[in-house]
C-alpha positions as CSV (number, residue, x, y, z in Angstrom):
1,M,140.2,88.1,190.7
2,I,137.9,88.3,193.7
3,A,138.7,91.0,196.2
4,S,138.3,90.4,199.9
5,C,135.0,91.6,201.3
6,A,136.6,92.2,204.7
7,T,137.5,95.8,205.5
8,Q,141.1,96.2,206.4
9,A,142.4,99.0,208.5
10,P,145.4,100.9,207.2
11,V,148.7,99.7,208.7
12,A,151.5,102.1,209.6
13,T,154.8,100.9,208.4
14,A,158.0,102.8,207.4
15,A,158.2,106.5,208.3
16,G,155.4,108.4,206.5
17,C,154.0,105.2,205.0
18,V,150.5,104.1,205.6
19,S,149.7,100.8,203.9
20,S,146.1,100.0,202.9
21,A,144.5,98.3,199.9
22,D,143.5,101.7,198.5
23,A,146.9,103.3,199.1
24,N,148.6,100.3,197.5
25,R,146.3,100.5,194.5
26,Q,147.1,104.2,194.0
27,L,150.8,103.5,194.4
28,V,150.8,100.8,191.7
29,S,148.7,103.1,189.4
30,N,151.2,105.9,189.9
31,F,154.1,103.5,189.2
32,Y,152.5,102.1,186.0
33,T,151.6,105.5,184.8
34,Q,155.1,106.9,185.2
35,A,157.0,103.7,184.0
36,L,154.9,102.8,181.0
37,I,152.4,105.5,180.0
38,Q,154.9,108.3,180.5
39,K,157.8,106.0,179.5
40,Q,160.0,107.0,182.5
41,V,161.0,103.5,183.4
42,R,164.1,103.9,185.6
43,P,162.7,106.9,187.6
44,A,159.5,104.9,188.3
45,F,161.4,101.8,189.5
46,E,163.8,103.9,191.6
47,R,160.8,105.7,193.2
48,Y,158.3,102.9,193.7
49,A,160.2,99.5,193.7
50,T,162.7,98.2,196.3
51,A,166.3,97.5,195.3
52,D,165.7,93.8,195.9
53,F,162.6,93.8,193.7
54,I,161.7,90.3,192.4
55,E,160.5,90.0,188.7
56,H,158.8,86.7,187.6
57,K,158.5,87.5,183.9
58,P,160.3,84.7,182.0
59,D,161.7,87.2,179.4
60,I,163.7,88.9,182.2
61,K,166.4,86.4,182.9
62,S,167.9,88.0,186.0
63,G,164.6,88.4,187.7
64,T,165.8,91.7,189.2
65,R,164.8,95.3,189.3
66,E,167.7,96.3,187.0
67,G,166.7,93.4,184.6
68,A,163.1,94.7,184.5
69,I,164.3,98.3,183.8
70,V,166.7,97.2,181.0
71,F,163.9,95.0,179.4
72,L,161.3,97.8,179.5
73,E,163.7,100.5,178.4
74,G,164.7,98.3,175.4
75,L,161.0,97.6,174.6
76,I,160.2,101.3,174.6
77,A,163.3,102.1,172.4
78,Q,162.3,99.4,170.0
79,L,158.6,100.5,170.0
80,P,158.6,104.3,170.6
81,Q,155.0,104.6,169.7
82,A,153.9,101.9,172.2
83,Q,150.9,102.8,174.3
84,W,149.7,101.3,177.6
85,Q,146.3,102.0,179.2
86,I,145.2,101.1,182.6
87,V,141.7,99.6,182.5
88,R,141.1,98.6,186.1
89,T,142.8,97.8,189.3
90,V,141.9,95.6,192.2
91,A,143.6,95.6,195.6
92,D,143.5,93.2,198.5
93,A,145.9,94.1,201.4
94,D,149.4,93.9,200.0
95,M,148.5,92.6,196.5
96,V,147.4,94.7,193.6
97,A,146.1,93.4,190.2
98,L,146.2,95.8,187.3
99,H,144.3,95.0,184.0
100,A,145.8,97.0,181.1
101,T,146.0,97.1,177.3
102,F,149.2,97.5,175.2
103,R,149.5,98.6,171.6
104,P,152.9,98.4,170.0
105,A,152.1,101.2,167.6
106,T,149.2,103.5,166.8
107,G,146.4,101.4,165.2
108,A,148.1,98.1,166.0
109,P,146.0,95.3,167.5
110,E,146.0,95.4,171.3
111,Y,147.5,93.0,173.8
112,V,145.7,92.5,177.1
113,I,147.8,92.4,180.2
114,A,147.1,91.3,183.8
115,D,149.9,92.5,186.1
116,F,150.1,91.5,189.8
117,F,152.2,93.4,192.3
118,R,153.1,92.6,195.9
119,L,154.0,95.5,198.2
120,E,155.8,95.9,201.5
121,N,156.2,99.2,203.4
122,C,154.7,101.2,200.5
123,R,157.1,99.9,197.9
124,I,156.7,97.3,195.2
125,V,158.7,94.2,196.0
126,E,157.4,91.6,193.5
127,H,155.8,91.4,190.1
128,W,154.1,88.8,187.9
129,D,152.2,89.2,184.6
130,V,150.2,87.4,182.1
131,V,150.1,88.8,178.5
132,A,147.5,87.8,176.0
133,P,148.4,88.5,172.3
134,P,145.9,90.2,170.0
135,A,142.8,88.1,169.5
136,T,142.6,86.1,166.3
137,A,139.5,84.1,166.9
138,V,136.1,85.6,166.2
139,G,132.7,84.6,167.5
140,N,132.6,85.6,171.1
141,P,130.7,88.9,171.2
142,N,132.1,89.9,174.5
143,P,135.2,92.2,174.6
144,R,138.3,91.1,176.3
145,I,138.5,94.3,178.3
């Protein structure tokens, strides 16, 4: 993902909310940390995502905030040792990309995830992701992360 080279001034939005690429990147990092690393899914969604949040992940049939919460809470219940790690974030205005790893259990092969979030008024309003399963091919000496 290529970030914009243009400097964008912060934009004042809702009361107490100043939206900028850096502020949006920090908000998404805070959300991801609370929801997945700390495994507090519902509180994170209630704090950081709008009620009409749109989810594009095909596994979440309803495409709603509640659907995303139920899916992630179920995943964590099924895989209580699961671990997520943020590797990097890139922000451009109201869009934030987050590159992460996911291990279903300690010592398990890692998945690589690219999450994309759109924000409005300092809240997450939309999410897309791409998940790459553990690598099976060998030969490329470069790491995926």
